[in-house]
CHARMM internal coordinates of N, CA and C (Angstrom, degrees):
IC EDIT
DIST 1 N 1 CA 1.4574
DIST 1 CA 1 C 1.5264
ANGL 1 N 1 CA 1 C 109.10
DIST 1 C 2 N 1.3110
ANGL 1 CA 1 C 2 N 116.52
DIHE 1 N 1 CA 1 C 2 N 132.65
DIST 2 N 2 CA 1.4563
ANGL 1 C 2 N 2 CA 119.82
DIHE 1 CA 1 C 2 N 2 CA 176.98
DIST 2 CA 2 C 1.5175
ANGL 2 N 2 CA 2 C 109.57
DIHE 1 C 2 N 2 CA 2 C -146.41
DIST 2 C 3 N 1.3107
ANGL 2 CA 2 C 3 N 114.89
DIHE 2 N 2 CA 2 C 3 N 165.09
DIST 3 N 3 CA 1.4627
ANGL 2 C 3 N 3 CA 120.56
DIHE 2 CA 2 C 3 N 3 CA -179.05
DIST 3 CA 3 C 1.5268
ANGL 3 N 3 CA 3 C 109.60
DIHE 2 C 3 N 3 CA 3 C -71.89
DIST 3 C 4 N 1.3191
ANGL 3 CA 3 C 4 N 115.45
DIHE 3 N 3 CA 3 C 4 N 144.80
DIST 4 N 4 CA 1.4599
ANGL 3 C 4 N 4 CA 121.35
DIHE 3 CA 3 C 4 N 4 CA -179.89
DIST 4 CA 4 C 1.5242
ANGL 4 N 4 CA 4 C 108.76
DIHE 3 C 4 N 4 CA 4 C -133.59
DIST 4 C 5 N 1.3154
ANGL 4 CA 4 C 5 N 116.03
DIHE 4 N 4 CA 4 C 5 N 140.31
DIST 5 N 5 CA 1.4635
ANGL 4 C 5 N 5 CA 122.26
DIHE 4 CA 4 C 5 N 5 CA -179.40
DIST 5 CA 5 C 1.5325
ANGL 5 N 5 CA 5 C 109.85
DIHE 4 C 5 N 5 CA 5 C -96.65
DIST 5 C 6 N 1.3147
ANGL 5 CA 5 C 6 N 115.47
DIHE 5 N 5 CA 5 C 6 N 131.83
DIST 6 N 6 CA 1.4599
ANGL 5 C 6 N 6 CA 121.81
DIHE 5 CA 5 C 6 N 6 CA 172.96
DIST 6 CA 6 C 1.5292
ANGL 6 N 6 CA 6 C 106.63
DIHE 5 C 6 N 6 CA 6 C -85.84
DIST 6 C 7 N 1.3157
ANGL 6 CA 6 C 7 N 116.68
DIHE 6 N 6 CA 6 C 7 N 106.11
DIST 7 N 7 CA 1.4586
ANGL 6 C 7 N 7 CA 122.13
DIHE 6 CA 6 C 7 N 7 CA -176.68
DIST 7 CA 7 C 1.5181
ANGL 7 N 7 CA 7 C 113.88
DIHE 6 C 7 N 7 CA 7 C -61.35
DIST 7 C 8 N 1.3177
ANGL 7 CA 7 C 8 N 116.90
DIHE 7 N 7 CA 7 C 8 N -24.30
DIST 8 N 8 CA 1.4603
ANGL 7 C 8 N 8 CA 120.84
DIHE 7 CA 7 C 8 N 8 CA 178.25
DIST 8 CA 8 C 1.5281
ANGL 8 N 8 CA 8 C 111.19
DIHE 7 C 8 N 8 CA 8 C -71.39
DIST 8 C 9 N 1.3295
ANGL 8 CA 8 C 9 N 116.18
DIHE 8 N 8 CA 8 C 9 N -33.14
DIST 9 N 9 CA 1.4637
ANGL 8 C 9 N 9 CA 120.89
DIHE 8 CA 8 C 9 N 9 CA -177.45
DIST 9 CA 9 C 1.5234
ANGL 9 N 9 CA 9 C 113.26
DIHE 8 C 9 N 9 CA 9 C -91.27
DIST 9 C 10 N 1.3315
ANGL 9 CA 9 C 10 N 116.99
DIHE 9 N 9 CA 9 C 10 N -30.89
DIST 10 N 10 CA 1.4670
ANGL 9 C 10 N 10 CA 121.43
DIHE 9 CA 9 C 10 N 10 CA -175.33
DIST 10 CA 10 C 1.5269
ANGL 10 N 10 CA 10 C 110.58
DIHE 9 C 10 N 10 CA 10 C -62.41
DIST 10 C 11 N 1.3309
ANGL 10 CA 10 C 11 N 115.49
DIHE 10 N 10 CA 10 C 11 N 129.34
DIST 11 N 11 CA 1.4662
ANGL 10 C 11 N 11 CA 121.05
DIHE 10 CA 10 C 11 N 11 CA 179.53
DIST 11 CA 11 C 1.5297
ANGL 11 N 11 CA 11 C 112.09
DIHE 10 C 11 N 11 CA 11 C -100.42
DIST 11 C 12 N 1.3233
ANGL 11 CA 11 C 12 N 117.29
DIHE 11 N 11 CA 11 C 12 N -2.70
DIST 12 N 12 CA 1.4561
ANGL 11 C 12 N 12 CA 120.71
DIHE 11 CA 11 C 12 N 12 CA -179.94
DIST 12 CA 12 C 1.5130
ANGL 12 N 12 CA 12 C 113.50
DIHE 11 C 12 N 12 CA 12 C 74.26
DIST 12 C 13 N 1.3219
ANGL 12 CA 12 C 13 N 116.82
DIHE 12 N 12 CA 12 C 13 N 26.44
DIST 13 N 13 CA 1.4689
ANGL 12 C 13 N 13 CA 121.02
DIHE 12 CA 12 C 13 N 13 CA -176.48
DIST 13 CA 13 C 1.5289
ANGL 13 N 13 CA 13 C 113.44
DIHE 12 C 13 N 13 CA 13 C -70.53
DIST 13 C 14 N 1.3261
ANGL 13 CA 13 C 14 N 117.17
DIHE 13 N 13 CA 13 C 14 N -17.62
DIST 14 N 14 CA 1.4623
ANGL 13 C 14 N 14 CA 124.11
DIHE 13 CA 13 C 14 N 14 CA 178.56
DIST 14 CA 14 C 1.5214
ANGL 14 N 14 CA 14 C 114.57
DIHE 13 C 14 N 14 CA 14 C 70.87
DIST 14 C 15 N 1.3183
ANGL 14 CA 14 C 15 N 119.13
DIHE 14 N 14 CA 14 C 15 N 12.21
DIST 15 N 15 CA 1.4709
ANGL 14 C 15 N 15 CA 121.45
DIHE 14 CA 14 C 15 N 15 CA 179.48
DIST 15 CA 15 C 1.5255
ANGL 15 N 15 CA 15 C 112.09
DIHE 14 C 15 N 15 CA 15 C -61.14
DIST 15 C 16 N 1.3041
ANGL 15 CA 15 C 16 N 117.01
DIHE 15 N 15 CA 15 C 16 N -34.22
DIST 16 N 16 CA 1.4613
ANGL 15 C 16 N 16 CA 121.65
DIHE 15 CA 15 C 16 N 16 CA -175.70
DIST 16 CA 16 C 1.5319
ANGL 16 N 16 CA 16 C 113.23
DIHE 15 C 16 N 16 CA 16 C -76.07
DIST 16 C 17 N 1.3164
ANGL 16 CA 16 C 17 N 117.26
DIHE 16 N 16 CA 16 C 17 N -28.86
DIST 17 N 17 CA 1.4673
ANGL 16 C 17 N 17 CA 120.81
DIHE 16 CA 16 C 17 N 17 CA -172.31
DIST 17 CA 17 C 1.5312
ANGL 17 N 17 CA 17 C 113.22
DIHE 16 C 17 N 17 CA 17 C -59.24
DIST 17 C 18 N 1.3306
ANGL 17 CA 17 C 18 N 119.71
DIHE 17 N 17 CA 17 C 18 N -51.51
DIST 18 N 18 CA 1.4710
ANGL 17 C 18 N 18 CA 118.29
DIHE 17 CA 17 C 18 N 18 CA -179.43
DIST 18 CA 18 C 1.5309
ANGL 18 N 18 CA 18 C 113.63
DIHE 17 C 18 N 18 CA 18 C -72.40
DIST 18 C 19 N 1.3249
ANGL 18 CA 18 C 19 N 117.77
DIHE 18 N 18 CA 18 C 19 N -16.33
DIST 19 N 19 CA 1.4647
ANGL 18 C 19 N 19 CA 121.50
DIHE 18 CA 18 C 19 N 19 CA -179.42
DIST 19 CA 19 C 1.5193
ANGL 19 N 19 CA 19 C 113.15
DIHE 18 C 19 N 19 CA 19 C -80.65
DIST 19 C 20 N 1.3245
ANGL 19 CA 19 C 20 N 117.58
DIHE 19 N 19 CA 19 C 20 N -18.88
DIST 20 N 20 CA 1.4600
ANGL 19 C 20 N 20 CA 121.38
DIHE 19 CA 19 C 20 N 20 CA -175.31
DIST 20 CA 20 C 1.5285
ANGL 20 N 20 CA 20 C 111.84
DIHE 19 C 20 N 20 CA 20 C -75.80
DIST 20 C 21 N 1.3427
ANGL 20 CA 20 C 21 N 117.84
DIHE 20 N 20 CA 20 C 21 N 112.71
DIST 21 N 21 CA 1.4656
ANGL 20 C 21 N 21 CA 119.91
DIHE 20 CA 20 C 21 N 21 CA -178.84
DIST 21 CA 21 C 1.5271
ANGL 21 N 21 CA 21 C 113.17
DIHE 20 C 21 N 21 CA 21 C -70.69
DIST 21 C 22 N 1.3294
ANGL 21 CA 21 C 22 N 117.26
DIHE 21 N 21 CA 21 C 22 N -17.39
DIST 22 N 22 CA 1.4629
ANGL 21 C 22 N 22 CA 120.99
DIHE 21 CA 21 C 22 N 22 CA -179.65
DIST 22 CA 22 C 1.5207
ANGL 22 N 22 CA 22 C 112.33
DIHE 21 C 22 N 22 CA 22 C -97.15
DIST 22 C 23 N 1.3188
ANGL 22 CA 22 C 23 N 116.77
DIHE 22 N 22 CA 22 C 23 N -1.06
DIST 23 N 23 CA 1.4682
ANGL 22 C 23 N 23 CA 121.88
DIHE 22 CA 22 C 23 N 23 CA -178.46
DIST 23 CA 23 C 1.5305
ANGL 23 N 23 CA 23 C 110.68
DIHE 22 C 23 N 23 CA 23 C 54.63
DIST 23 C 24 N 1.3449
ANGL 23 CA 23 C 24 N 115.07
DIHE 23 N 23 CA 23 C 24 N 43.62
DIST 24 N 24 CA 1.4657
ANGL 23 C 24 N 24 CA 121.26
DIHE 23 CA 23 C 24 N 24 CA -175.42
DIST 24 CA 24 C 1.5245
ANGL 24 N 24 CA 24 C 113.43
DIHE 23 C 24 N 24 CA 24 C -97.19
DIST 24 C 25 N 1.3291
ANGL 24 CA 24 C 25 N 117.65
DIHE 24 N 24 CA 24 C 25 N -1.56
DIST 25 N 25 CA 1.4597
ANGL 24 C 25 N 25 CA 120.49
DIHE 24 CA 24 C 25 N 25 CA -175.09
DIST 25 CA 25 C 1.5237
ANGL 25 N 25 CA 25 C 110.40
DIHE 24 C 25 N 25 CA 25 C -112.54
DIST 25 C 26 N 1.3244
ANGL 25 CA 25 C 26 N 114.83
DIHE 25 N 25 CA 25 C 26 N 133.06
DIST 26 N 26 CA 1.4584
ANGL 25 C 26 N 26 CA 120.19
DIHE 25 CA 25 C 26 N 26 CA 175.59
DIST 26 CA 26 C 1.5221
ANGL 26 N 26 CA 26 C 108.39
DIHE 25 C 26 N 26 CA 26 C -134.25
DIST 26 C 27 N 1.3097
ANGL 26 CA 26 C 27 N 115.52
DIHE 26 N 26 CA 26 C 27 N 165.68
DIST 27 N 27 CA 1.4556
ANGL 26 C 27 N 27 CA 120.90
DIHE 26 CA 26 C 27 N 27 CA 178.83
DIST 27 CA 27 C 1.5275
ANGL 27 N 27 CA 27 C 107.70
DIHE 26 C 27 N 27 CA 27 C -105.28
DIST 27 C 28 N 1.3252
ANGL 27 CA 27 C 28 N 115.96
DIHE 27 N 27 CA 27 C 28 N 120.45
DIST 28 N 28 CA 1.4576
ANGL 27 C 28 N 28 CA 121.70
DIHE 27 CA 27 C 28 N 28 CA 179.70
DIST 28 CA 28 C 1.5214
ANGL 28 N 28 CA 28 C 108.13
DIHE 27 C 28 N 28 CA 28 C -127.43
DIST 28 C 29 N 1.3157
ANGL 28 CA 28 C 29 N 115.61
DIHE 28 N 28 CA 28 C 29 N 123.26
DIST 29 N 29 CA 1.4671
ANGL 28 C 29 N 29 CA 121.52
DIHE 28 CA 28 C 29 N 29 CA -177.56
DIST 29 CA 29 C 1.5279
ANGL 29 N 29 CA 29 C 112.30
DIHE 28 C 29 N 29 CA 29 C 53.39
DIST 29 C 30 N 1.3277
ANGL 29 CA 29 C 30 N 116.20
DIHE 29 N 29 CA 29 C 30 N 38.07
DIST 30 N 30 CA 1.4550
ANGL 29 C 30 N 30 CA 121.47
DIHE 29 CA 29 C 30 N 30 CA 175.68
DIST 30 CA 30 C 1.5141
ANGL 30 N 30 CA 30 C 115.36
DIHE 29 C 30 N 30 CA 30 C 79.49
DIST 30 C 31 N 1.3287
ANGL 30 CA 30 C 31 N 117.66
DIHE 30 N 30 CA 30 C 31 N 10.21
DIST 31 N 31 CA 1.4629
ANGL 30 C 31 N 31 CA 121.83
DIHE 30 CA 30 C 31 N 31 CA -179.66
DIST 31 CA 31 C 1.5224
ANGL 31 N 31 CA 31 C 109.68
DIHE 30 C 31 N 31 CA 31 C -130.03
DIST 31 C 32 N 1.3327
ANGL 31 CA 31 C 32 N 116.52
DIHE 31 N 31 CA 31 C 32 N 147.16
DIST 32 N 32 CA 1.4576
ANGL 31 C 32 N 32 CA 120.95
DIHE 31 CA 31 C 32 N 32 CA 176.72
DIST 32 CA 32 C 1.5200
ANGL 32 N 32 CA 32 C 109.49
DIHE 31 C 32 N 32 CA 32 C -71.44
DIST 32 C 33 N 1.3204
ANGL 32 CA 32 C 33 N 115.15
DIHE 32 N 32 CA 32 C 33 N 139.65
DIST 33 N 33 CA 1.4587
ANGL 32 C 33 N 33 CA 121.84
DIHE 32 CA 32 C 33 N 33 CA 176.72
DIST 33 CA 33 C 1.5188
ANGL 33 N 33 CA 33 C 107.20
DIHE 32 C 33 N 33 CA 33 C -132.00
DIST 33 C 34 N 1.3344
ANGL 33 CA 33 C 34 N 116.01
DIHE 33 N 33 CA 33 C 34 N 131.82
DIST 34 N 34 CA 1.4616
ANGL 33 C 34 N 34 CA 121.09
DIHE 33 CA 33 C 34 N 34 CA -178.32
DIST 34 CA 34 C 1.5244
ANGL 34 N 34 CA 34 C 109.53
DIHE 33 C 34 N 34 CA 34 C -107.10
DIST 34 C 35 N 1.3225
ANGL 34 CA 34 C 35 N 115.95
DIHE 34 N 34 CA 34 C 35 N 126.72
DIST 35 N 35 CA 1.4600
ANGL 34 C 35 N 35 CA 121.99
DIHE 34 CA 34 C 35 N 35 CA 176.75
DIST 35 CA 35 C 1.5275
ANGL 35 N 35 CA 35 C 107.99
DIHE 34 C 35 N 35 CA 35 C -78.81
DIST 35 C 36 N 1.3133
ANGL 35 CA 35 C 36 N 117.55
DIHE 35 N 35 CA 35 C 36 N 108.42
DIST 36 N 36 CA 1.4646
ANGL 35 C 36 N 36 CA 122.60
DIHE 35 CA 35 C 36 N 36 CA -175.78
DIST 36 CA 36 C 1.5317
ANGL 36 N 36 CA 36 C 112.30
DIHE 35 C 36 N 36 CA 36 C -62.05
DIST 36 C 37 N 1.3290
ANGL 36 CA 36 C 37 N 117.25
DIHE 36 N 36 CA 36 C 37 N -29.59
DIST 37 N 37 CA 1.4653
ANGL 36 C 37 N 37 CA 120.21
DIHE 36 CA 36 C 37 N 37 CA -179.95
DIST 37 CA 37 C 1.5228
ANGL 37 N 37 CA 37 C 112.20
DIHE 36 C 37 N 37 CA 37 C -73.22
DIST 37 C 38 N 1.3272
ANGL 37 CA 37 C 38 N 116.88
DIHE 37 N 37 CA 37 C 38 N -25.51
DIST 38 N 38 CA 1.4640
ANGL 37 C 38 N 38 CA 122.06
DIHE 37 CA 37 C 38 N 38 CA -178.04
DIST 38 CA 38 C 1.5270
ANGL 38 N 38 CA 38 C 111.93
DIHE 37 C 38 N 38 CA 38 C -96.42
DIST 38 C 39 N 1.3210
ANGL 38 CA 38 C 39 N 117.57
DIHE 38 N 38 CA 38 C 39 N -27.81
DIST 39 N 39 CA 1.4632
ANGL 38 C 39 N 39 CA 123.74
DIHE 38 CA 38 C 39 N 39 CA -177.78
DIST 39 CA 39 C 1.5277
ANGL 39 N 39 CA 39 C 110.61
DIHE 38 C 39 N 39 CA 39 C -58.47
DIST 39 C 40 N 1.3370
ANGL 39 CA 39 C 40 N 116.35
DIHE 39 N 39 CA 39 C 40 N 134.94
DIST 40 N 40 CA 1.4645
ANGL 39 C 40 N 40 CA 121.59
DIHE 39 CA 39 C 40 N 40 CA 179.75
DIST 40 CA 40 C 1.5321
ANGL 40 N 40 CA 40 C 112.08
DIHE 39 C 40 N 40 CA 40 C -105.15
DIST 40 C 41 N 1.3121
ANGL 40 CA 40 C 41 N 116.82
DIHE 40 N 40 CA 40 C 41 N 12.01
DIST 41 N 41 CA 1.4742
ANGL 40 C 41 N 41 CA 122.94
DIHE 40 CA 40 C 41 N 41 CA 175.52
DIST 41 CA 41 C 1.5230
ANGL 41 N 41 CA 41 C 114.29
DIHE 40 C 41 N 41 CA 41 C 58.65
DIST 41 C 42 N 1.3243
ANGL 41 CA 41 C 42 N 117.00
DIHE 41 N 41 CA 41 C 42 N 35.80
DIST 42 N 42 CA 1.4686
ANGL 41 C 42 N 42 CA 120.23
DIHE 41 CA 41 C 42 N 42 CA -178.50
DIST 42 CA 42 C 1.5260
ANGL 42 N 42 CA 42 C 112.51
DIHE 41 C 42 N 42 CA 42 C -78.83
DIST 42 C 43 N 1.3360
ANGL 42 CA 42 C 43 N 116.88
DIHE 42 N 42 CA 42 C 43 N -26.65
DIST 43 N 43 CA 1.4634
ANGL 42 C 43 N 43 CA 120.88
DIHE 42 CA 42 C 43 N 43 CA 178.13
DIST 43 CA 43 C 1.5158
ANGL 43 N 43 CA 43 C 115.93
DIHE 42 C 43 N 43 CA 43 C 84.14
DIST 43 C 44 N 1.3189
ANGL 43 CA 43 C 44 N 118.68
DIHE 43 N 43 CA 43 C 44 N 3.61
DIST 44 N 44 CA 1.4645
ANGL 43 C 44 N 44 CA 120.25
DIHE 43 CA 43 C 44 N 44 CA -179.63
DIST 44 CA 44 C 1.5222
ANGL 44 N 44 CA 44 C 111.82
DIHE 43 C 44 N 44 CA 44 C -62.85
DIST 44 C 45 N 1.3128
ANGL 44 CA 44 C 45 N 117.21
DIHE 44 N 44 CA 44 C 45 N -35.94
DIST 45 N 45 CA 1.4621
ANGL 44 C 45 N 45 CA 120.63
DIHE 44 CA 44 C 45 N 45 CA 179.49
DIST 45 CA 45 C 1.5316
ANGL 45 N 45 CA 45 C 110.97
DIHE 44 C 45 N 45 CA 45 C -65.37
DIST 45 C 46 N 1.3099
ANGL 45 CA 45 C 46 N 116.11
DIHE 45 N 45 CA 45 C 46 N -35.92
DIST 46 N 46 CA 1.4627
ANGL 45 C 46 N 46 CA 120.66
DIHE 45 CA 45 C 46 N 46 CA 178.96
DIST 46 CA 46 C 1.5239
ANGL 46 N 46 CA 46 C 109.98
DIHE 45 C 46 N 46 CA 46 C -64.46
DIST 46 C 47 N 1.3197
ANGL 46 CA 46 C 47 N 116.03
DIHE 46 N 46 CA 46 C 47 N -43.08
DIST 47 N 47 CA 1.4672
ANGL 46 C 47 N 47 CA 121.45
DIHE 46 CA 46 C 47 N 47 CA -179.29
DIST 47 CA 47 C 1.5201
ANGL 47 N 47 CA 47 C 112.38
DIHE 46 C 47 N 47 CA 47 C -66.35
DIST 47 C 48 N 1.3332
ANGL 47 CA 47 C 48 N 117.33
DIHE 47 N 47 CA 47 C 48 N -37.53
DIST 48 N 48 CA 1.4636
ANGL 47 C 48 N 48 CA 121.21
DIHE 47 CA 47 C 48 N 48 CA -173.23
DIST 48 CA 48 C 1.5368
ANGL 48 N 48 CA 48 C 113.45
DIHE 47 C 48 N 48 CA 48 C -84.95
DIST 48 C 49 N 1.3142
ANGL 48 CA 48 C 49 N 118.02
DIHE 48 N 48 CA 48 C 49 N -21.81
DIST 49 N 49 CA 1.4706
ANGL 48 C 49 N 49 CA 120.81
DIHE 48 CA 48 C 49 N 49 CA -174.95
DIST 49 CA 49 C 1.5253
ANGL 49 N 49 CA 49 C 110.86
DIHE 48 C 49 N 49 CA 49 C -63.33
DIST 49 C 50 N 1.3421
ANGL 49 CA 49 C 50 N 117.30
DIHE 49 N 49 CA 49 C 50 N 118.57
DIST 50 N 50 CA 1.4764
ANGL 49 C 50 N 50 CA 120.25
DIHE 49 CA 49 C 50 N 50 CA -176.24
DIST 50 CA 50 C 1.5319
ANGL 50 N 50 CA 50 C 114.17
DIHE 49 C 50 N 50 CA 50 C -74.77
DIST 50 C 51 N 1.3382
ANGL 50 CA 50 C 51 N 117.05
DIHE 50 N 50 CA 50 C 51 N -12.75
DIST 51 N 51 CA 1.4786
ANGL 50 C 51 N 51 CA 119.19
DIHE 50 CA 50 C 51 N 51 CA -178.39
DIST 51 CA 51 C 1.5339
ANGL 51 N 51 CA 51 C 112.10
DIHE 50 C 51 N 51 CA 51 C -117.94
DIST 51 C 52 N 1.3276
ANGL 51 CA 51 C 52 N 116.50
DIHE 51 N 51 CA 51 C 52 N 14.20
DIST 52 N 52 CA 1.4779
ANGL 51 C 52 N 52 CA 121.86
DIHE 51 CA 51 C 52 N 52 CA 179.16
DIST 52 CA 52 C 1.5214
ANGL 52 N 52 CA 52 C 112.74
DIHE 51 C 52 N 52 CA 52 C 52.72
DIST 52 C 53 N 1.3230
ANGL 52 CA 52 C 53 N 116.50
DIHE 52 N 52 CA 52 C 53 N 43.08
DIST 53 N 53 CA 1.4611
ANGL 52 C 53 N 53 CA 121.13
DIHE 52 CA 52 C 53 N 53 CA -178.70
DIST 53 CA 53 C 1.5275
ANGL 53 N 53 CA 53 C 113.13
DIHE 52 C 53 N 53 CA 53 C -89.09
DIST 53 C 54 N 1.3354
ANGL 53 CA 53 C 54 N 117.05
DIHE 53 N 53 CA 53 C 54 N -5.77
DIST 54 N 54 CA 1.4651
ANGL 53 C 54 N 54 CA 119.76
DIHE 53 CA 53 C 54 N 54 CA -176.49
DIST 54 CA 54 C 1.5291
ANGL 54 N 54 CA 54 C 109.00
DIHE 53 C 54 N 54 CA 54 C -118.03
DIST 54 C 55 N 1.3267
ANGL 54 CA 54 C 55 N 114.85
DIHE 54 N 54 CA 54 C 55 N 135.97
DIST 55 N 55 CA 1.4637
ANGL 54 C 55 N 55 CA 120.19
DIHE 54 CA 54 C 55 N 55 CA 178.33
DIST 55 CA 55 C 1.5187
ANGL 55 N 55 CA 55 C 108.80
DIHE 54 C 55 N 55 CA 55 C -142.58
DIST 55 C 56 N 1.3249
ANGL 55 CA 55 C 56 N 116.26
DIHE 55 N 55 CA 55 C 56 N 164.95
DIST 56 N 56 CA 1.4552
ANGL 55 C 56 N 56 CA 122.33
DIHE 55 CA 55 C 56 N 56 CA 178.18
DIST 56 CA 56 C 1.5237
ANGL 56 N 56 CA 56 C 107.77
DIHE 55 C 56 N 56 CA 56 C -91.05
DIST 56 C 57 N 1.3204
ANGL 56 CA 56 C 57 N 116.17
DIHE 56 N 56 CA 56 C 57 N 130.00
DIST 57 N 57 CA 1.4619
ANGL 56 C 57 N 57 CA 120.11
DIHE 56 CA 56 C 57 N 57 CA 178.07
DIST 57 CA 57 C 1.5052
ANGL 57 N 57 CA 57 C 110.66
DIHE 56 C 57 N 57 CA 57 C -130.86
END
COOR INIT
IC SEED 1 N 1 CA 1 C
IC BUILD
């Protein structure tokens, strides 16, 4: 299970990027993308996202 970004909701605000302790989030084409192999499933990105674009799947 890892965090997944809903590209329709993501505004590219970058709030999640500095919060990720595993450095698993990058911005690609203006949207956050989470590397599932690097993600440690901590959920900090889910908590910080102002538009609820990230969920655990």
